[in-house]
BANUTOR-512552 format. One record per residue: z, y, x of N, C-alpha, C in turn; residue in three letters. Coordinates in steps of 0.2 Angstrom, whole numbers, padded with zeros to 4 digits, always signed. Last residue first. Layout:
N
ZYXZYXZYXALA/...
% end
This chain:
181
-0028+0022-0009-0026+0021-0015-0021+0026-0018UNK/-0042+0025+0000-0036+0026-0001-0033+0025-0007UNK/-0056+0026+0003-0054+0019-0001-0046+0019-0001UNK/-0058+0037+0010-0060+0036+0004-0058+0031-0001UNK/-0045+0041+0020-0050+0037+0019-0052+0037+0011UNK/-0041+0058+0025-0040+0053+0020-0045+0048+0019UNK/-0038+0065+0041-0044+0062+0036-0041+0057+0032UNK/-0028+0078+0046-0029+0071+0044-0034+0070+0040UNK/-0030+0091+0051-0025+0087+0055-0026+0079+0052UNK/-0046+0099+0053-0040+0095+0049-0036+0092+0053UNK/-0057+0102+0061-0052+0108+0057-0047+0105+0054UNK/-0062+0092+0064-0058+0095+0069-0054+0100+0066UNK/-0070+0089+0053-0065+0086+0055-0060+0088+0059UNK/-0079+0099+0054-0076+0099+0049-0069+0095+0050UNK/-0086+0095+0066-0083+0102+0066-0078+0102+0060UNK/-0092+0083+0062-0087+0083+0067-0083+0090+0067UNK/-0102+0086+0053-0096+0083+0050-0090+0083+0055UNK/-0112+0089+0061-0110+0094+0057-0102+0092+0054UNK/-0115+0077+0066-0115+0082+0071-0111+0088+0067UNK/-0119+0068+0056-0113+0068+0059-0111+0073+0063UNK/-0127+0069+0041-0128+0072+0049-0121+0073+0052UNK/-0134+0060+0028-0128+0062+0032-0131+0064+0039UNK/-0146+0057+0021-0146+0064+0024-0139+0066+0028UNK/-0143+0043+0018-0149+0044+0023-0148+0052+0025UNK/-0126+0040+0016-0132+0042+0014-0138+0043+0020UNK/-0113+0037+0019-0118+0031+0019-0125+0034+0017UNK/-0106+0047+0017-0106+0045+0024-0112+0040+0026UNK/-0107+0058+0007-0108+0052+0006-0110+0050+0014UNK/-0096+0071+0003-0101+0070+0008-0101+0062+0007UNK/-0088+0082-0005-0094+0077-0008-0099+0076-0003UNK/-0072+0086+0001-0080+0086+0002-0084+0081-0001UNK/-0057+0094-0002-0061+0088-0004-0069+0090-0003UNK/-0042+0096+0006-0049+0098+0005-0052+0093+0003UNK/-0025+0102+0006-0029+0096+0004-0036+0099+0002UNK/-0012+0109+0013-0018+0109+0012-0023+0103+0011UNK/+0005+0114+0014+0001+0109+0016-0007+0110+0011UNK/+0013+0128+0022+0011+0124+0015+0006+0118+0019UNK/+0019+0143+0029+0019+0135+0029+0018+0132+0022UNK/+0009+0154+0036+0013+0152+0030+0013+0146+0030UNK/+0001+0155+0048+0006+0161+0046+0010+0160+0039UNK/-0006+0145+0048-0003+0147+0054+0002+0152+0053UNK/-0012+0145+0036-0008+0139+0037-0004+0141+0043UNK/-0022+0155+0039-0017+0156+0034-0012+0151+0034UNK/-0029+0150+0048-0027+0155+0050-0021+0156+0045UNK/-0036+0138+0040-0031+0137+0046-0027+0143+0049UNK/-0043+0146+0031-0038+0143+0029-0032+0141+0035UNK/-0053+0151+0041-0049+0156+0037-0042+0152+0034UNK/-0058+0139+0045-0056+0143+0050-0051+0148+0046UNK/-0065+0136+0033-0059+0132+0035-0055+0135+0040UNK/-0074+0146+0032-0068+0145+0027-0063+0141+0030UNK/-0082+0142+0043-0079+0148+0043-0073+0148+0038UNK/-0087+0130+0037-0083+0130+0043-0078+0136+0044UNK/-0095+0136+0026-0089+0131+0025-0084+0130+0031UNK/-0103+0144+0033-0098+0147+0029-0093+0142+0027UNK/-0111+0134+0040-0107+0139+0043-0102+0142+0040UNK/-0117+0127+0029-0112+0123+0033-0108+0129+0037UNK/-0123+0128+0015-0119+0134+0019-0114+0131+0024UNK/-0127+0118+0006-0130+0118+0013-0128+0125+0017UNK/-0120+0115-0005-0124+0120-0005-0129+0122+0001UNK/-0109+0108+0001-0115+0105-0003-0121+0110-0005UNK/-0103+0117+0008-0105+0112+0011-0111+0109+0007UNK/-0097+0125-0003-0101+0128+0002-0105+0123+0005UNK/-0089+0114-0009-0095+0117-0012-0099+0120-0008UNK/-0080+0111+0001-0084+0107+0000-0090+0110-0005UNK/-0073+0124+0001-0076+0122+0007-0082+0117+0005UNK/-0068+0123-0012-0072+0128-0011-0076+0128-0005UNK/-0058+0115-0016-0065+0111-0016-0070+0117-0014UNK/-0041+0111-0013-0046+0116-0013-0053+0112-0012UNK/-0023+0112-0016-0029+0107-0015-0035+0112-0016UNK/-0008+0115-0009-0014+0116-0011-0019+0112-0010UNK/+0010+0117-0008+0004+0113-0007-0002+0116-0011UNK/+0027+0121-0004+0020+0123-0007+0015+0119-0004UNK/+0044+0118-0007+0038+0119-0002+0032+0122-0007UNK/+0057+0130-0013+0053+0123-0014+0047+0124-0009UNK/+0063+0141-0013+0067+0136-0009+0062+0130-0009UNK/+0055+0151-0018+0056+0152-0011+0060+0146-0007UNK/+0045+0151-0029+0049+0146-0028+0050+0146-0020UNK/+0038+0165-0029+0041+0162-0035+0046+0156-0034UNK/+0034+0167-0016+0040+0169-0018+0043+0168-0024UNK/+0024+0156-0015+0030+0156-0011+0036+0160-0014UNK/+0015+0162-0024+0019+0156-0026+0025+0154-0022UNK/+0011+0174-0017+0014+0174-0023+0018+0167-0025UNK/+0006+0168-0005+0012+0172-0004+0016+0171-0011UNK/-0005+0163-0012+0000+0158-0008+0006+0162-0007UNK/-0012+0173-0016-0010+0169-0021-0004+0164-0017UNK/-0014+0181-0005-0010+0184-0010-0007+0178-0015UNK/-0023+0171+0001-0017+0173+0004-0012+0176+0000UNK/-0033+0173-0008-0030+0166-0007-0023+0168-0003UNK/-0034+0188-0007-0035+0183-0014-0031+0177-0012UNK/-0032+0193+0005-0030+0196-0001-0029+0192-0007UNK/-0039+0185+0014-0032+0185+0014-0029+0189+0008UNK/-0052+0186+0008-0049+0180+0008-0041+0181+0009UNK/-0054+0200+0011-0055+0197+0004-0051+0191+0003UNK/-0054+0199+0026-0049+0203+0022-0049+0202+0014UNK/-0064+0190+0030-0057+0189+0030-0052+0192+0026UNK/-0078+0185+0020-0074+0191+0023-0067+0189+0023UNK/-0093+0177+0018-0086+0178+0018-0082+0183+0022UNK/-0107+0184+0009-0104+0182+0016-0096+0182+0015UNK/-0111+0188-0003-0114+0182+0000-0112+0179+0007UNK/-0104+0197-0008-0110+0200-0005-0114+0194-0001UNK/-0093+0191-0012-0097+0195-0016-0103+0197-0015UNK/-0084+0180-0009-0090+0181-0006-0096+0186-0010UNK/-0073+0179-0016-0072+0178-0009-0078+0181-0006UNK/-0076+0178-0028-0073+0183-0027-0073+0184-0019UNK/-0084+0166-0029-0087+0171-0030-0083+0177-0028UNK/-0073+0157-0026-0077+0158-0021-0081+0164-0021UNK/-0067+0159-0039-0063+0160-0034-0068+0161-0028UNK/-0078+0152-0047-0076+0159-0048-0072+0163-0042UNK/-0078+0140-0041-0084+0143-0041-0081+0151-0043UNK/-0065+0134-0044-0067+0135-0036-0073+0140-0036UNK/-0052+0141-0054-0060+0138-0054-0062+0140-0047UNK/-0036+0135-0052-0041+0140-0052-0048+0137-0052UNK/-0019+0132-0058-0026+0129-0057-0031+0136-0058UNK/-0004+0130-0052-0008+0134-0054-0015+0132-0053UNK/+0013+0123-0058+0005+0122-0055+0001+0127-0057UNK/+0024+0125-0061+0024+0126-0054+0017+0125-0052UNK/+0024+0123-0075+0025+0129-0072+0024+0131-0066UNK/+0025+0108-0076+0018+0112-0076+0019+0119-0074UNK/+0035+0101-0077+0035+0104-0071+0028+0108-0071UNK/+0036+0096-0091+0042+0100-0088+0041+0104-0081UNK/+0025+0089-0091+0025+0096-0096+0031+0100-0093UNK/+0027+0078-0083+0023+0083-0080+0023+0090-0084UNK/+0034+0067-0086+0038+0073-0085+0033+0079-0083UNK/+0024+0054-0082+0031+0056-0085+0032+0063-0083UNK/+0007+0054-0083+0014+0053-0079+0020+0057-0082UNK/-0004+0058-0089-0002+0051-0091+0005+0049-0088UNK/-0008+0070-0084-0005+0069-0091-0002+0063-0092UNK/-0014+0066-0073-0007+0069-0072-0004+0069-0079UNK/-0026+0064-0078-0023+0059-0073-0015+0060-0074UNK/-0030+0076-0082-0029+0070-0087-0025+0065-0084UNK/-0030+0084-0071-0026+0085-0076-0024+0079-0081UNK/-0041+0077-0065-0034+0077-0062-0029+0078-0067UNK/-0052+0080-0074-0050+0074-0072-0043+0072-0069UNK/-0051+0095-0074-0050+0091-0081-0048+0083-0079UNK/-0054+0097-0061-0048+0099-0064-0046+0096-0070UNK/-0067+0092-0060-0062+0089-0057-0056+0091-0059UNK/-0074+0101-0068-0074+0093-0069-0068+0090-0066UNK/-0072+0113-0063-0069+0112-0071-0069+0104-0070UNK/-0068+0112-0046-0073+0112-0051-0069+0111-0058UNK/-0052+0120-0040-0057+0114-0040-0062+0116-0046UNK/-0038+0123-0033-0044+0126-0034-0050+0122-0033UNK/-0021+0123-0037-0027+0118-0036-0033+0123-0037UNK/-0005+0125-0030-0011+0127-0031-0017+0122-0031UNK/+0011+0122-0032+0005+0118-0031-0001+0122-0034UNK/+0029+0121-0027+0023+0125-0031+0016+0121-0028UNK/+0040+0107-0028+0036+0112-0024+0030+0115-0030UNK/+0048+0098-0031+0050+0105-0033+0046+0110-0030UNK/+0045+0085-0030+0049+0087-0025+0051+0094-0026UNK/+0035+0083-0041+0042+0079-0041+0047+0082-0036UNK/+0025+0091-0036+0029+0094-0042+0035+0089-0042UNK/+0021+0083-0025+0023+0090-0024+0027+0092-0030UNK/+0016+0073-0032+0022+0071-0029+0025+0077-0026UNK/+0006+0077-0040+0012+0075-0043+0018+0074-0038UNK/-0003+0081-0030-0001+0087-0034+0006+0083-0038UNK/-0006+0068-0024-0004+0074-0020+0000+0079-0024UNK/-0011+0062-0036-0005+0060-0032-0001+0066-0028UNK/-0022+0069-0038-0016+0068-0043-0010+0067-0041UNK/-0029+0066-0027-0027+0073-0028-0022+0073-0034UNK/-0031+0052-0028-0026+0055-0021-0025+0062-0024UNK/-0038+0051-0040-0032+0048-0039-0028+0051-0034UNK/-0049+0058-0036-0046+0060-0042-0039+0058-0042UNK/-0054+0050-0025-0052+0058-0024-0048+0060-0029UNK/-0057+0039-0032-0052+0039-0027-0050+0046-0026UNK/-0068+0044-0040-0062+0040-0043-0057+0041-0038UNK/-0082+0049-0037-0076+0052-0035-0069+0050-0038UNK/-0095+0043-0031-0090+0040-0036-0084+0044-0033UNK/-0103+0049-0023-0105+0051-0029-0100+0048-0034UNK/-0092+0051-0010-0098+0051-0013-0099+0052-0019UNK/-0080+0061+0000-0081+0056-0005-0088+0056-0007UNK/-0067+0063+0012-0074+0065+0010-0076+0059+0004UNK/-0054+0074+0012-0056+0068+0010-0063+0068+0009UNK/-0041+0081+0023-0048+0081+0020-0050+0075+0018UNK/-0027+0091+0026-0030+0086+0025-0036+0086+0022UNK/-0015+0099+0035-0022+0100+0033-0026+0094+0032UNK/-0002+0093+0037-0003+0100+0035-0010+0102+0034UNK/+0007+0079+0030+0002+0082+0034+0000+0089+0033UNK/+0016+0075+0021+0018+0076+0027+0012+0079+0032UNK/+0010+0072+0008+0013+0078+0009+0015+0080+0016UNK/+0005+0059+0006+0001+0064+0009+0003+0070+0010UNK/+0010+0044+0010+0014+0050+0010+0009+0055+0012UNK/+0004+0031+0001+0003+0035+0007+0006+0042+0005UNK/
% end
C-alpha cells in the first residue's frame, strides 16, 4: 500500500496495535527512502516499537538524521497548558517544527505521524480531538506534507459510538484499514 500519496491518513486500531506499528514503520521507512523528512509524535511505547521495527531494515542508520521523534504527551502538554487548545500555540509548536523540517530538507518531501488526537480521544476529549484535527488540516493547507494519525478505537467494542467517529473520518482523506499489511 502506497501510504505516501494521501495527504491526511487515519488508522483506527484496537488493543492489538501490531498492524498500526507495521503501517507506521512502513510509512516512515518509505519517506526516509524517498529522502523525505519525517516527524513522529507518539507514545513512548509506540516510538520504541516503531523504532525497533525500523532498526531491522537496511540503511536506517544512514537516514536517521531525517527522522525527528517527539513524545506525544509532552507535545500535547505544550499545546494545552491551560487544558484547552490554542491555535497560536499549535502554529508555533507544530507549525514551527514542520517549517523547520521543511527548511532543513527543501528539496525532499515531508511526512508526519501523530497520536496526540488519538490520546485526546481516548481521554474522552472528543471535541478537543476534532479541533486538533482541524488545526492539522489548516497546517496541511498552508504547508505541503502528508499526515498519518493513529486512534486507539475498537470499532467492535460495546463503547464504540459511530456518531463521533464520523467527524474524525471526515477530517481525513483516507482511512487505512486495520487489517492492512
